N, CA, C and O atoms as CSV, one atom per row, in Angstrom:
chain,resi,resn,atom,element,x,y,z
A,1,THR,N,N,59.520,119.037,98.948
A,1,THR,CA,C,59.601,117.970,99.929
A,1,THR,C,C,60.862,118.152,100.766
A,1,THR,O,O,61.733,118.958,100.438
A,2,ALA,N,N,60.939,117.404,101.830
A,2,ALA,CA,C,62.112,117.478,102.713
A,2,ALA,C,C,63.370,116.987,101.999
A,2,ALA,O,O,64.453,117.538,102.197
A,3,ALA,N,N,63.229,115.959,101.174
A,3,ALA,CA,C,64.378,115.425,100.443
A,3,ALA,C,C,64.924,116.450,99.451
A,3,ALA,O,O,66.139,116.588,99.304
A,4,GLN,N,N,64.032,117.164,98.773
A,4,GLN,CA,C,64.463,118.190,97.828
A,4,GLN,C,C,65.161,119.336,98.552
A,4,GLN,O,O,66.160,119.861,98.062
A,5,ALA,N,N,64.645,119.724,99.708
A,5,ALA,CA,C,65.264,120.793,100.484
A,5,ALA,C,C,66.657,120.384,100.958
A,5,ALA,O,O,67.582,121.197,100.968
A,6,GLU,N,N,66.797,119.123,101.351
A,6,GLU,CA,C,68.098,118.618,101.800
A,6,GLU,C,C,69.096,118.612,100.650
A,6,GLU,O,O,70.252,119.000,100.821
A,7,ARG,N,N,68.649,118.174,99.482
A,7,ARG,CA,C,69.520,118.153,98.301
A,7,ARG,C,C,69.924,119.566,97.894
A,7,ARG,O,O,71.081,119.795,97.541
A,8,ALA,N,N,68.999,120.509,97.936
A,8,ALA,CA,C,69.297,121.899,97.598
A,8,ALA,C,C,70.326,122.484,98.557
A,8,ALA,O,O,71.223,123.218,98.142
A,9,ALA,N,N,70.193,122.159,99.831
A,9,ALA,CA,C,71.159,122.650,100.823
A,9,ALA,C,C,72.543,122.080,100.554
A,9,ALA,O,O,73.543,122.784,100.697
A,10,ALA,N,N,72.609,120.816,100.166
A,10,ALA,CA,C,73.904,120.196,99.864
A,10,ALA,C,C,74.531,120.839,98.637
A,10,ALA,O,O,75.741,121.065,98.613
A,11,LEU,N,N,73.732,121.136,97.620
A,11,LEU,CA,C,74.268,121.750,96.410
A,11,LEU,C,C,74.766,123.166,96.651
A,11,LEU,O,O,75.761,123.577,96.053
A,12,THR,N,N,74.106,123.908,97.499
A,12,THR,CA,C,74.552,125.279,97.762
A,12,THR,C,C,75.852,125.300,98.550
A,12,THR,O,O,76.554,126.311,98.553
A,13,SER,N,N,76.185,124.199,99.218
A,13,SER,CA,C,77.445,124.152,99.961
A,13,SER,C,C,78.544,123.444,99.170
A,13,SER,O,O,79.643,123.243,99.688
A,14,THR,N,N,78.262,123.067,97.929
A,14,THR,CA,C,79.261,122.468,97.051
A,14,THR,C,C,80.100,123.586,96.428
A,14,THR,O,O,79.565,124.585,95.949
A,15,VAL,N,N,81.403,123.405,96.442
A,15,VAL,CA,C,82.298,124.423,95.908
A,15,VAL,C,C,83.173,123.803,94.826
A,15,VAL,O,O,83.826,122.785,95.056
A,16,VAL,N,N,83.184,124.416,93.651
A,16,VAL,CA,C,84.098,124.034,92.578
A,16,VAL,C,C,84.967,125.250,92.303
A,16,VAL,O,O,84.452,126.346,92.082
A,17,ARG,N,N,86.284,125.065,92.315
A,17,ARG,CA,C,87.179,126.196,92.083
A,17,ARG,C,C,88.383,125.751,91.273
A,17,ARG,O,O,88.758,124.578,91.269
A,18,GLN,N,N,88.975,126.710,90.593
A,18,GLN,CA,C,90.192,126.465,89.832
A,18,GLN,C,C,91.374,126.931,90.667
A,18,GLN,O,O,91.398,128.068,91.139
A,19,GLU,N,N,92.346,126.061,90.847
A,19,GLU,CA,C,93.525,126.327,91.683
A,19,GLU,C,C,94.765,126.424,90.806
A,19,GLU,O,O,95.019,125.544,89.983
A,20,THR,N,N,95.535,127.487,90.981
A,20,THR,CA,C,96.782,127.636,90.230
A,20,THR,C,C,97.994,127.809,91.140
A,20,THR,O,O,99.114,127.492,90.739
A,21,SER,N,N,97.787,128.304,92.353
A,21,SER,CA,C,98.927,128.632,93.215
A,21,SER,C,C,99.647,127.407,93.756
A,21,SER,O,O,100.790,127.519,94.199
A,22,SER,N,N,99.008,126.239,93.734
A,22,SER,CA,C,99.638,125.031,94.270
A,22,SER,C,C,100.408,124.245,93.218
A,22,SER,O,O,100.917,123.164,93.518
A,23,CYS,N,N,100.507,124.754,92.002
A,23,CYS,CA,C,101.157,124.015,90.918
A,23,CYS,C,C,102.677,124.152,90.984
A,23,CYS,O,O,103.211,125.244,91.177
A,24,SER,N,N,103.357,123.020,90.820
A,24,SER,CA,C,104.821,123.053,90.843
A,24,SER,C,C,105.383,122.007,89.895
A,24,SER,O,O,104.821,120.926,89.722
A,25,LEU,N,N,106.506,122.359,89.288
A,25,LEU,CA,C,107.222,121.447,88.403
A,25,LEU,C,C,107.792,120.323,89.257
A,25,LEU,O,O,108.489,120.579,90.239
A,26,GLU,N,N,107.501,119.090,88.890
A,26,GLU,CA,C,107.940,117.948,89.682
A,26,GLU,C,C,109.339,117.503,89.265
A,26,GLU,O,O,109.562,117.187,88.097
A,27,PRO,N,N,110.292,117.475,90.215
A,27,PRO,CA,C,111.651,117.044,89.880
A,27,PRO,C,C,111.671,115.599,89.394
A,27,PRO,O,O,111.015,114.730,89.969
A,28,GLY,N,N,112.421,115.355,88.342
A,28,GLY,CA,C,112.576,114.006,87.837
A,28,GLY,C,C,111.365,113.465,87.090
A,28,GLY,O,O,111.280,112.258,86.859
A,29,SER,N,N,110.427,114.328,86.707
A,29,SER,CA,C,109.213,113.834,86.053
A,29,SER,C,C,109.101,114.316,84.614
A,29,SER,O,O,107.990,114.462,84.105
A,30,ALA,N,N,110.203,114.562,83.958
A,30,ALA,CA,C,110.217,115.001,82.562
A,30,ALA,C,C,109.392,116.258,82.367
A,30,ALA,O,O,108.597,116.350,81.432
A,31,MET,N,N,109.584,117.225,83.253
A,31,MET,CA,C,108.927,118.530,83.199
A,31,MET,C,C,107.421,118.477,83.402
A,31,MET,O,O,106.709,119.363,82.930
A,32,ALA,N,N,106.925,117.469,84.086
A,32,ALA,CA,C,105.502,117.434,84.424
A,32,ALA,C,C,105.242,118.395,85.578
A,32,ALA,O,O,106.098,118.589,86.442
A,33,THR,N,N,104.071,118.985,85.584
A,33,THR,CA,C,103.668,119.900,86.636
A,33,THR,C,C,102.503,119.288,87.403
A,33,THR,O,O,101.514,118.869,86.803
A,34,ASP,N,N,102.616,119.235,88.726
A,34,ASP,CA,C,101.539,118.749,89.576
A,34,ASP,C,C,100.849,119.922,90.254
A,34,ASP,O,O,101.509,120.816,90.785
A,35,CYS,N,N,99.514,119.917,90.235
A,35,CYS,CA,C,98.698,120.910,90.922
A,35,CYS,C,C,97.872,120.168,91.961
A,35,CYS,O,O,97.280,119.132,91.660
A,36,VAL,N,N,97.827,120.693,93.188
A,36,VAL,CA,C,97.230,119.969,94.304
A,36,VAL,C,C,96.077,120.764,94.914
A,36,VAL,O,O,96.196,121.961,95.176
A,37,CYS,N,N,94.961,120.073,95.132
A,37,CYS,CA,C,93.803,120.667,95.807
A,37,CYS,C,C,94.025,120.642,97.324
A,37,CYS,O,O,94.914,119.952,97.822
A,38,ARG,N,N,93.218,121.392,98.030
A,38,ARG,CA,C,93.262,121.399,99.502
A,38,ARG,C,C,92.884,120.024,100.048
A,38,ARG,O,O,92.327,119.186,99.338
A,39,ALA,N,N,93.201,119.812,101.325
A,39,ALA,CA,C,92.965,118.514,101.958
A,39,ALA,C,C,91.496,118.106,101.965
A,39,ALA,O,O,91.199,116.912,101.957
A,40,ASP,N,N,90.572,119.061,101.980
A,40,ASP,CA,C,89.140,118.735,102.017
A,40,ASP,C,C,88.495,118.747,100.630
A,40,ASP,O,O,87.272,118.819,100.516
A,41,GLU,N,N,89.312,118.677,99.579
A,41,GLU,CA,C,88.814,118.720,98.203
A,41,GLU,C,C,89.327,117.529,97.405
A,41,GLU,O,O,90.258,116.843,97.827
A,42,VAL,N,N,88.713,117.287,96.244
A,42,VAL,CA,C,89.202,116.281,95.305
A,42,VAL,C,C,89.450,116.951,93.955
A,42,VAL,O,O,88.762,117.900,93.582
A,43,ALA,N,N,90.434,116.445,93.241
A,43,ALA,CA,C,90.751,116.942,91.901
A,43,ALA,C,C,89.804,116.282,90.907
A,43,ALA,O,O,89.696,115.056,90.870
A,44,ILE,N,N,89.117,117.093,90.100
A,44,ILE,CA,C,88.187,116.522,89.124
A,44,ILE,C,C,88.601,116.801,87.676
A,44,ILE,O,O,88.065,116.188,86.753
A,45,SER,N,N,89.550,117.721,87.470
A,45,SER,CA,C,90.017,118.036,86.127
A,45,SER,C,C,91.253,118.922,86.243
A,45,SER,O,O,91.649,119.313,87.341
A,46,GLY,N,N,91.840,119.224,85.130
A,46,GLY,CA,C,92.992,120.113,85.112
A,46,GLY,C,C,93.411,120.382,83.689
A,46,GLY,O,O,92.824,119.853,82.745
A,47,GLY,N,N,94.433,121.210,83.538
A,47,GLY,CA,C,94.912,121.527,82.205
A,47,GLY,C,C,96.018,122.556,82.238
A,47,GLY,O,O,96.525,122.906,83.304
A,48,ALA,N,N,96.390,123.039,81.064
A,48,ALA,CA,C,97.454,124.028,80.923
A,48,ALA,C,C,97.452,124.519,79.482
A,48,ALA,O,O,96.755,123.982,78.621
A,49,CYS,N,N,98.235,125.532,79.249
A,49,CYS,CA,C,98.419,126.055,77.896
A,49,CYS,C,C,99.759,125.543,77.376
A,49,CYS,O,O,100.762,125.572,78.090
A,50,ALA,N,N,99.769,125.080,76.146
A,50,ALA,CA,C,101.005,124.585,75.549
A,50,ALA,C,C,101.349,125.308,74.267
A,50,ALA,O,O,102.425,125.073,73.717
A,51,GLY,N,N,100.492,126.175,73.765
A,51,GLY,CA,C,100.651,126.772,72.455
A,51,GLY,C,C,101.615,127.923,72.349
A,51,GLY,O,O,101.832,128.425,71.247
A,52,LEU,N,N,102.207,128.366,73.440
A,52,LEU,CA,C,103.100,129.516,73.385
A,52,LEU,C,C,104.506,129.172,72.917
A,52,LEU,O,O,105.289,130.072,72.614
A,53,PHE,N,N,104.840,127.890,72.854
A,53,PHE,CA,C,106.203,127.495,72.526
A,53,PHE,C,C,106.457,127.470,71.028
A,53,PHE,O,O,107.575,127.722,70.579
A,54,SER,N,N,105.435,127.172,70.266
A,54,SER,CA,C,105.605,127.080,68.819
A,54,SER,C,C,104.239,127.157,68.174
A,54,SER,O,O,103.311,126.464,68.591
A,55,LEU,N,N,104.110,127.980,67.175
A,55,LEU,CA,C,102.826,128.100,66.494
A,55,LEU,C,C,102.784,127.331,65.178
A,55,LEU,O,O,101.708,127.157,64.606
A,56,ASP,N,N,103.913,126.876,64.696
A,56,ASP,CA,C,103.933,126.166,63.424
A,56,ASP,C,C,104.930,125.024,63.479
A,56,ASP,O,O,106.097,125.271,63.175
A,57,PRO,N,N,104.587,123.819,63.830
A,57,PRO,CA,C,103.269,123.390,64.287
A,57,PRO,C,C,103.049,123.806,65.737
A,57,PRO,O,O,104.010,124.102,66.447
A,58,PRO,N,N,101.795,123.831,66.184
A,58,PRO,CA,C,101.504,124.267,67.545
A,58,PRO,C,C,101.955,123.257,68.599
A,58,PRO,O,O,102.102,122.067,68.322
A,59,GLY,N,N,102.171,123.766,69.818
A,59,GLY,CA,C,102.477,122.885,70.937
A,59,GLY,C,C,101.222,122.128,71.350
A,59,GLY,O,O,100.125,122.399,70.861
A,60,ARG,N,N,101.405,121.169,72.266
A,60,ARG,CA,C,100.250,120.398,72.701
A,60,ARG,C,C,100.387,119.959,74.151
A,60,ARG,O,O,101.490,119.861,74.689
A,61,LEU,N,N,99.254,119.700,74.763
A,61,LEU,CA,C,99.195,119.138,76.104
A,61,LEU,C,C,99.417,117.631,75.952
A,61,LEU,O,O,98.580,116.943,75.366
A,62,SER,N,N,100.525,117.116,76.467
A,62,SER,CA,C,100.861,115.710,76.271
A,62,SER,C,C,100.403,114.830,77.426
A,62,SER,O,O,100.226,113.623,77.255
A,63,VAL,N,N,100.207,115.430,78.613
A,63,VAL,CA,C,99.748,114.693,79.785
A,63,VAL,C,C,98.714,115.549,80.500
A,63,VAL,O,O,98.935,116.740,80.719
A,64,SER,N,N,97.605,114.958,80.858
A,64,SER,CA,C,96.606,115.598,81.699
A,64,SER,C,C,95.871,114.476,82.409
A,64,SER,O,O,94.950,113.869,81.861
A,65,GLU,N,N,96.302,114.206,83.660
A,65,GLU,CA,C,95.771,113.043,84.358
A,65,GLU,C,C,95.725,113.251,85.864
A,65,GLU,O,O,96.505,114.015,86.432
A,66,ARG,N,N,94.802,112.560,86.485
A,66,ARG,CA,C,94.688,112.580,87.940
A,66,ARG,C,C,95.724,111.617,88.511
A,66,ARG,O,O,95.761,110.443,88.141
A,67,VAL,N,N,96.564,112.118,89.415
A,67,VAL,CA,C,97.624,111.312,90.020
A,67,VAL,C,C,97.105,110.605,91.267
A,67,VAL,O,O,97.368,109.420,91.470
A,68,ASP,N,N,96.373,111.330,92.094
A,68,ASP,CA,C,95.711,110.784,93.267
A,68,ASP,C,C,94.460,111.627,93.508
A,68,ASP,O,O,94.119,112.463,92.671
A,69,SER,N,N,93.786,111.432,94.604
A,69,SER,CA,C,92.497,112.103,94.809
A,69,SER,C,C,92.594,113.625,94.823
A,69,SER,O,O,91.606,114.301,94.535
A,70,ARG,N,N,93.761,114.181,95.151
A,70,ARG,CA,C,93.917,115.635,95.255
A,70,ARG,C,C,94.828,116.250,94.202
A,70,ARG,O,O,94.938,117.474,94.141
A,71,THR,N,N,95.486,115.445,93.372
A,71,THR,CA,C,96.539,115.953,92.490
A,71,THR,C,C,96.234,115.709,91.024
A,71,THR,O,O,95.824,114.618,90.628
A,72,TRP,N,N,96.446,116.764,90.216
A,72,TRP,CA,C,96.310,116.646,88.754
A,72,TRP,C,C,97.665,116.969,88.129
A,72,TRP,O,O,98.303,117.950,88.513
A,73,ARG,N,N,98.109,116.160,87.178
A,73,ARG,CA,C,99.412,116.342,86.525
A,73,ARG,C,C,99.215,116.725,85.066
A,73,ARG,O,O,98.383,116.150,84.364
A,74,VAL,N,N,99.999,117.713,84.621
A,74,VAL,CA,C,99.991,118.115,83.218
A,74,VAL,C,C,101.425,118.104,82.687
A,74,VAL,O,O,102.380,118.318,83.434
A,75,GLY,N,N,101.556,117.853,81.399
A,75,GLY,CA,C,102.836,117.901,80.712
A,75,GLY,C,C,102.603,118.453,79.319
A,75,GLY,O,O,101.529,118.262,78.748
A,76,CYS,N,N,103.600,119.138,78.761
A,76,CYS,CA,C,103.440,119.786,77.455
A,76,CYS,C,C,104.608,119.461,76.533
A,76,CYS,O,O,105.705,119.119,76.975
A,77,GLN,N,N,104.332,119.580,75.232
A,77,GLN,CA,C,105.354,119.428,74.203
A,77,GLN,C,C,105.268,120.614,73.258
A,77,GLN,O,O,104.192,121.163,73.020
A,78,ASN,N,N,106.421,120.999,72.726
A,78,ASN,CA,C,106.404,122.064,71.719
A,78,ASN,C,C,106.049,121.469,70.360
A,78,ASN,O,O,105.796,120.269,70.255
A,79,GLY,N,N,106.029,122.292,69.333
A,79,GLY,CA,C,105.643,121.843,68.002
A,79,GLY,C,C,106.551,120.789,67.413
A,79,GLY,O,O,106.145,120.060,66.508
A,80,SER,N,N,107.790,120.692,67.914
A,80,SER,CA,C,108.735,119.682,67.423
A,80,SER,C,C,108.644,118.371,68.195
A,80,SER,O,O,109.316,117.397,67.854
A,81,GLY,N,N,107.808,118.346,69.244
A,81,GLY,CA,C,107.651,117.134,70.047
A,81,GLY,C,C,108.547,117.057,71.261
A,81,GLY,O,O,108.527,116.057,71.977
A,82,SER,N,N,109.345,118.106,71.513
A,82,SER,CA,C,110.197,118.119,72.703
A,82,SER,C,C,109.375,118.485,73.928
A,82,SER,O,O,108.463,119.308,73.853
A,83,THR,N,N,109.704,117.870,75.050
A,83,THR,CA,C,109.018,118.166,76.305
A,83,THR,C,C,109.422,119.551,76.793
A,83,THR,O,O,110.606,119.888,76.830
A,84,VAL,N,N,108.435,120.343,77.163
A,84,VAL,CA,C,108.662,121.703,77.653
A,84,VAL,C,C,107.745,121.958,78.848
A,84,VAL,O,O,106.736,121.271,79.005
A,85,PRO,N,N,108.082,122.942,79.695
A,85,PRO,CA,C,107.187,123.265,80.805
A,85,PRO,C,C,105.860,123.830,80.280
A,85,PRO,O,O,105.839,124.561,79.290
A,86,CYS,N,N,104.776,123.489,80.939
A,86,CYS,CA,C,103.466,124.029,80.576
A,86,CYS,C,C,103.335,125.468,81.069
A,86,CYS,O,O,104.024,125.884,82.001
A,87,VAL,N,N,102.444,126.215,80.432
A,87,VAL,CA,C,102.141,127.585,80.831
A,87,VAL,C,C,100.748,127.594,81.465
A,87,VAL,O,O,99.825,126.959,80.954
A,88,ASN,N,N,100.604,128.301,82.556
A,88,ASN,CA,C,99.323,128.447,83.262
A,88,ASN,C,C,98.656,127.119,83.623
A,88,ASN,O,O,97.484,126.919,83.306
A,89,PRO,N,N,99.383,126.205,84.284
A,89,PRO,CA,C,98.752,124.952,84.697
A,89,PRO,C,C,97.711,125.212,85.791
A,89,PRO,O,O,97.814,126.174,86.551
A,90,PHE,N,N,96.708,124.330,85.850
A,90,PHE,CA,C,95.668,124.476,86.871
A,90,PHE,C,C,95.026,123.127,87.180
A,90,PHE,O,O,95.136,122.176,86.406
A,91,VAL,N,N,94.355,123.066,88.323
A,91,VAL,CA,C,93.542,121.923,88.718
A,91,VAL,C,C,92.165,122.458,89.082
A,91,VAL,O,O,92.045,123.548,89.642
A,92,VAL,N,N,91.127,121.693,88.766
A,92,VAL,CA,C,89.775,122.036,89.182
A,92,VAL,C,C,89.464,121.186,90.403
A,92,VAL,O,O,89.504,119.957,90.342
A,93,CYS,N,N,89.152,121.853,91.522
A,93,CYS,CA,C,88.947,121.186,92.786
A,93,CYS,C,C,87.474,121.214,93.185
A,93,CYS,O,O,86.781,122.198,92.927
A,94,LEU,N,N,86.999,120.156,93.804
A,94,LEU,CA,C,85.615,120.035,94.239
A,94,LEU,C,C,85.574,119.730,95.719
A,94,LEU,O,O,86.287,118.855,96.211
A,95,ARG,N,N,84.717,120.474,96.432
A,95,ARG,CA,C,84.473,120.198,97.845
A,95,ARG,C,C,82.968,120.113,98.042
A,95,ARG,O,O,82.231,121.031,97.682
A,96,VAL,N,N,82.524,119.013,98.612
A,96,VAL,CA,C,81.109,118.830,98.925
A,96,VAL,C,C,80.986,118.820,100.443
A,96,VAL,O,O,81.604,118.000,101.122
A,97,ALA,N,N,80.189,119.732,100.960
A,97,ALA,CA,C,80.010,119.816,102.410
A,97,ALA,C,C,79.250,118.595,102.921
A,97,ALA,O,O,78.464,117.986,102.196
A,98,ASP,N,N,79.494,118.259,104.160
A,98,ASP,CA,C,78.796,117.117,104.792
A,98,ASP,C,C,77.320,117.429,104.984
A,98,ASP,O,O,76.574,116.595,105.498
């Protein structure tokens, strides 16, 4: 049907990508890292690696949250519970064409 064809066209123009180059440690935010999607995208998820700081006990992702429509924030702790910079932070960005 025409409706199905329209929906298929919209789905083929939908882009989901993982962004790492826009991530930066935020000053004054207890070592939180913000990753930002492009202006025509929205942030739908994000994450980072925290396990490289300590294996016994392991590190953990202490913060993983959407800050605004384009920004995802992550924060990490080592095995002792101290705040540390995250490794390989990323945001998952979504763009749906008009």
